[in-house]
N, C-alpha and C positions, 0 to 999 in steps of 0.2 A: 292256486289262485281260485276264487269262486268263478263260477262260470258266468254269473251275473257282471262280475267286474271285466270277465275278458271280453264279454259281447260289448261292453262299453267303450274299452280300449279298441276294439275292432274298427269301431266309428270315429275314431281320431282322425283329425285331418294333418296333423303333424306330430312330431317326436314330443314337442313341447307341451302339445294339447293332450297326448298320451301319459306324460308325466304329470301333469296336472288332475287330469281324471284319477289316476292311480292313487295319488296323495289324498284327492277326495274322498275316496274310497278306503283310505286307511292303509295303502299298500306303498311303500316305498320301493321306486321303480329308478335305479341308476341310469344316466345318460344312454350309455352302452347297450345295456340290456332293453332298454324302449326303443332304442334305433334297430337293433335285432327284431323285437317284435313287430315293429311297424315295417319293416323290410318284408317279413314274413306274410304278415296281414295282408299287404298290398302288392304281394308277388303275382298279379296276374297277367305279365308279360308286357305290361305297359309301363311307362316310367310316372311315379307318383310326382305329384308337384313339388316336394322338395327335391328331388332329384332333378327334374326339370331347372329349379331355380339355381341349383349349383353348377349346372353346365355353361359354360361360357365357349363363345367364339364358334366356330365352324371351320369346316376345310374350304380352301379356296384353289381351284386347279390351275387358274390362269390370273395373272396380275399383270394389269396394265399398268407402263409407266408413263406416268403424268408428268415428268419431271421436264425442267427445261433445259437439259443438256444436250438434246437433239434437234433444239432448234436454233 
């Protein structure tokens, strides 16, 4: 892959944007390969927006029981 195309792909904000940029530059990029490249390009120790968007919930260490069973 051409260095200019790689530089453009590194600027992508999402996997889908990366696929679109590749296609616009004449390169077919499978979603799995795009995800691998996206993760590689964005592995600075922080979670990227795609990963954060896919995270749900969290940890609750204490839950208060507000039911009426003790009233």
